[in-house]
N, C-alpha and C positions, 0 to 999 in steps of 0.2 A: 870144192870143200864149206862147211858154214862149221860155227865154234861155238859154244857159249861159254867167255870168262866168266866164273862165283867171286866177284872180287870187293878189296875193300879200297878206304880210304889212307892214304898213307902204306901205303906197302911197295916194296920196293918189285918182291916177285912175283904182283900182279901185273905194274907197269910194264918188266920187264918182257912180260908173256905175252901181251898188248902187242908191244914193242916186236918184236918175233912173228904172227901172228900176220897183221900190217907189213915185214917186209916181203914175207910169205905170199902178198895176197888175201890172204882169209880171211871174207866176214867173218862176223865177231858180235854176241850181241855180249854186253858187260852185263851182269846183276849182279849192285853193290847191294854189299848189306849194309851201309852206310848212307843209302841214298836210292830210296826207292823199294828195296827186298828186306826181307827182317834175314837171321838169322835162322831162325824155324824153317823160311822156307828153303835157306841150303842144303840141308838137314835132310828137309822132304824129298830133296834129289840127290844129296849124299849124304848119307843115312852116316855115324859115326867122323865127316870133315872134322880133323883139329882144327884145319890152315887153310890159309886162301893164299894162292889162288886154285877153283879144283876147275877143270877145263872138261870140256866136252868138245868133241868132235864127229860131226856127223851124227849127235846122238846120242854117242857112249863114249863113258868117261874114260881123260887119258890121265887124271891128274893134276898135278902142281904142274908146276915151269919143269923143274929139272923133269920129268916127265914126259914133256914137251918138246922140248928141249932132241931128247934122245930122239922119240917119235922123227919131229921136221927135218934134221940135220944128221 
């Protein structure tokens, strides 16, 4: 399983999502909209996204941290 985590700096839910993925030994790529990625790129990937994190597992949008937690626990 591989994940993509759209995140931003100072985001507690982003940090929790990354910690959960690490605890499950799931590799992930972080796409931080404060460093290297733009809000526009996030909106291309997830039209209508209002919050981060936005998390993909194996290419499918899961949603945010709450949805990720429900899926993995």
